[in-house]
N, C-alpha and C positions, 0 to 999 in steps of 0.2 A: 747476642741478647743480654741485657743487663742482669747481673746476679742480684737477687733480692734475698736478704738474710735478716733474721730477727735480731733485735737489739738487747734483749734481756739476758741477764746472767743465766737464768734457768734454761734458756733456749740456746745457750752457747754451744757451738759444735764440739763434739767430744774431743777432737784433736786439739782444741784450745783450752780445755778444762784446766790443764796444769800450767797455763801461762801465768807467770807472776803478775800481780796487779801493778799498773802504772803508779809511780809515786805521786803524792799530792801535787808536787810542783809541776810534774808533767801534765797532769790533768788540768791544772790551771792554765797552762800554755795552750793546750788543745781547746779549752773553752774560749780562749782569746781568738783562736783561729776561726771559730764559728761566728764571730761577731764582726760586722763590717764597720761599726761606728765606735771603735775603741779609741778614746781620747788619750792624750799624752799622760795626763795625771792618773787615769785609771790603769794604764799600762805600767807606769812607773810603780804604782802602789802594789800591783799584783806581783811584779818581779822582785821588788824590795822586800816582800814578805818572806823571801828565801835568800838569806845572805850569801850562801854558796853559789846560787844561780847568778846573783848580782855580780859577785866577784869574777866569775868566769866570763860573763858578758863584757865587763869592763876590760878584762885582760885581752879579749878578742878585739874589742874596739880600739885598744891601744897597740895592736899588733901591726905587722907590715901589710896585712890584708887590706887595711883601710888607709894607713899612712897619714893620719891627722898630724898637723904640725905641733899642736899643743896637746897636753894630756887630757884625756876624757876622765873626769873625776866622779861622775855619778850617772845614774840611769836616766834621769831627766835630761841631762846634757847629751847623753848618747842618743836618746830619742830625738832630740832637737836636731842633732847633726846628721843622723842616719835615716831618720824617719821611722814611724811606728811599725810599718810593715817589715823593714829590715831588722829591727830589734826583735820582733816576733819570730822572724826566721832564725835569728841567732839563738834566741831562747829555746826554740824547739830543738835545734841542733844540740845544744848543751844538755837539755833534758833527756833527749834520746840517748846521747852518748853515756850519760850517767846511768841510765836504765840498763844499757847493754854492756857495760864495762866488763862484767865477769865473763861474758862470752868471748871477749876479745883475746882471752888467753889461748883460744884455739885459732890458729892462723887462717883457716878457711872462713871462719865466721867474721874475723877482722876484715878479711877481703870483701865480704858481703857489705859491711858497713862502709868501707872505702868506695865500693862501687856505688852505693847510694849517694855518698857525698859527691863523687865525680859526676854522676848523673844529674845531681842538683845543680852543680856549677855549670855544666854544659847546657842544661835546660834553660838556665838563666841567660847564658850567652845567646842561645837560639831565640829566646823571647825578645832580647834586645834587637836582634836582627829582624825579627818579625814585628817590631814596634808594639810588643805586648808587655804586660806588667811583669818585670823581671823577678821581683820578690815572690810573687804568686807562683811563678814557674819554678823557682828554687825550692819552695816548700813542697810543691807537687812532686818534683824530682826526688826530694829527700824521702817522701812518704811512699813512693811508687812501689818499693820492695818491702814495705813494713810487714807484709805477710811472710816473706822469706825470713826476715829478722826474727819474727815471732816463732816460726817453726824451728829456727836454729836455737832459740832459747829453751824450747820445750824438750827437744831431744838433741842436745848439742853434738855429742859424739856421733850419733847415728846420722845426723844431717851432714856433719863434716865428712863422714865416710862416703855418703852419697855424692857429695861434691867432688871428693877425691877420685871416686870411680868414674865420674863424668869427665874428669881431666884425662884419665887414661883412655877412655873410649867415649866420645860424644854420644849423648843419649837425649831423649825427650825428657827434660828435667821436670816438667809439669806432670808427666805420666809417672815418673819415679816418685815424686812427692805424693801423688794420690795413692800409690801402693803403700808408702810408708805411713802416711798420716790419714788417709781417707779423704784428703782434700789437697789442692795445690796452693801455692803461695798467693795466687791471684784471688782465689776464693777466701783464703784467710785474710788477705788485705781488704777485700770487700766487706767482710763481716766486721773487722776491727774499725774501719773508717766509718761505717754506719753506726756501730755501737758507740763511737765517740761523738756522733752527731756532727761530723765534719761536713762542710759544704759539698754539694753533689759532685763538682769537678774532681775533688780529691778521691771520692769513691770511684768515679769512672776511671781515673788514672790507675789506681790500685788494681782495678778489675781488668782493664783492657790494654795495659801497656805492652803486652806481647803481641797484640794483633796489628797487622799491617794497616796503616792509616788509609782511609778512603774518604774522599770529600774534602771538606775545608781543613785548613791547617790550624787546628785548635790545640788546647792544652794537652790532650791525650797524645796528639801527634808530636808535639814538642818533646814530651817526656819519652815517648817511644824512640825518637831519634837521639835524644840525649843519652839514653840507655845504650843504644847501639854504638854511639861515639865513645862512651866510656869503655865499652868492650874493645873497640878498635885501637884505643891509645894505651891499653894495658891495665885497665881497672875493671876487668871482668869479675863477676862473682862466681861464675861457672863457665867452663869452656863452651862456647856456642857450637851448636850442631853445624851451622853454616856461618863460619867467621867471615867478616867483611872488613876491608881496609877503610880507613877514614875517607879516602877519595870515593870509594864505592858508596858509602853512606851519603856523602855530600851530593853525589850525582842524583840521588833520589829526592832531594829537597826541592821545594818550589824555587823558581829562578831568583826571586828577590832575596830569600834567606840564604841561598847558596852563595850568591855574589857578596853578601855582607859578612859571611862567616870565614874566619881565618882557617887556612887549610893545611898548614904545615904540621904533620903529626907529632914530630919530636918537640916542636915549640909548644904545641897544645898540651902534650903530656907533661912537660915541665911546668907549665903554668898551672895546670890542674893539681899537680903534686904539691906545689908551693902553697896553693890555697888550702888544700887538705891539711898540710902541716901546720898552718896557722890556726886550725881548729882543734888540733890534737895536742 
């Protein structure tokens, strides 16, 4: 059943009261995600309003992640080469990384961020196999654990200790979160994505990514499997109660997607690690 949560600050769940506000640049990027008709000029103008964001996007555009033969010199050129949706995806990654930087001093919370990145890249790969929009899948994967990242910022040491305890003895992490915060990270993610007025699919992903897919192979299914694959190749945020190998996860995919997806776990882990390093 969908989680319906209120959007106003006054009705913010008590567990999220102490969450630091998103910086202005991050809110601008989130606003861009909610618009389907953002032109190159508008996107360029919004990003160039923050020089630090622009610089990081250009650094990533000129990294091995894309491998352009000539230097990308400005945001308009980057948008022309990569497309508006890819630039929005990179901008969101940079904005979230900047927001979460302080929490990265705690290894368990850095692992949560890397799990989100790994899930995003693997969701992107699955979307390509499913002939779906890969940038949309990347963003959905990046945002799927936004509730977890938020809870980690609110009580960093307490949440890190919870994750450490789960590594020692696998537990129902959602239940443990509810005991600590009064809500789990799926509910927190549902509230945040609705409060930011993001498109409905992002809300559904944040809310339901732990649920076993049933029916059509949609964006929630893609992120669910991307998350499981991230765990399987070594980018877990928390030790799963029921760990699965990559081959076990692949066997549960629809035939078309399974046949089109590369299946060597070591090669996949290396490729994901290289892509994450390009963003860090």
